[in-house]
C-alpha positions in Angstrom: 106.6 56.4 43.4 105.7 56.7 39.7 107.8 58.0 36.9 107.4 59.2 33.3 109.5 57.8 30.4 109.6 60.0 27.3 111.9 61.0 24.5 113.4 64.5 24.4 111.7 66.7 21.8 113.5 69.1 19.5 113.4 72.7 20.6 110.9 74.6 18.4 113.2 77.7 18.3 116.2 75.9 17.0 116.9 73.7 14.0 119.4 71.4 15.7 118.4 67.9 16.7 121.1 67.2 19.3 120.0 64.9 22.2 116.7 64.1 20.6 117.5 60.4 20.5 117.8 60.2 24.3 115.0 58.9 26.6 114.3 60.5 30.0 113.0 58.9 33.2 111.7 61.5 35.6 109.5 61.1 38.7 106.0 62.5 39.0 105.8 65.1 41.7 104.5 63.6 45.0 103.4 67.0 46.5 102.5 70.4 45.1 105.0 73.2 45.3 104.2 76.0 47.7 105.7 79.5 48.1 108.3 80.0 50.8 107.0 82.5 53.3 110.3 84.4 53.6 111.5 84.5 49.9 108.4 83.7 48.0 110.2 81.1 45.9 108.3 77.9 45.0 109.5 74.7 46.6 108.5 71.5 48.1 110.0 68.7 50.3 109.9 66.2 47.4 113.6 65.8 46.3 112.8 63.3 43.6 111.6 66.2 41.3 115.2 67.1 40.9 116.2 63.8 39.5 116.2 63.1 35.7 117.8 60.0 34.3 118.7 59.8 30.6 119.0 56.5 28.7 120.2 55.8 25.1 117.0 53.8 24.3 113.4 53.3 25.4 114.2 49.6 26.2 117.0 50.7 28.6 114.7 53.1 30.4 112.0 50.5 30.8 114.5 47.9 31.9 115.8 50.2 34.6 112.3 51.0 35.9 111.3 47.4 36.1 114.6 46.4 37.7 114.2 49.1 40.4 110.4 48.3 40.8 109.4 51.8 39.7 105.9 52.2 38.3 106.1 54.1 35.1 104.0 55.7 32.4 105.4 55.6 28.8 104.7 58.7 26.9 104.8 58.0 23.1 106.7 60.3 20.8 104.3 62.0 18.5 104.9 61.4 14.7 106.9 64.1 13.0 105.0 65.9 10.3 106.7 68.1 7.7 104.9 71.1 6.2 106.4 71.4 2.7 105.7 74.7 1.1 107.4 76.9 -1.4 108.4 80.5 -0.8 105.7 81.6 -3.2 103.0 80.2 -0.9 103.7 83.0 1.5 102.0 85.4 -0.9 98.8 83.6 -1.7 
């Protein structure tokens, strides 16, 4: 049972930064999804895929994983880069 710990990223299609300070712990899928023969929907018997825990900080997420003896992988947040350009640069 392993898990991923990462910080929620800002949606590329919106300018708001709500919930981007939260950290998420989610389990790595234990088995691949397969299509249901009757409906064709993808599914699996692994119910841990449905579980996402949010934490206010990275330290809280790591402390929870260590307290519950969950092996985890910490995914670092990529640095934010701003591309500063003037409106006139669109016409060069």
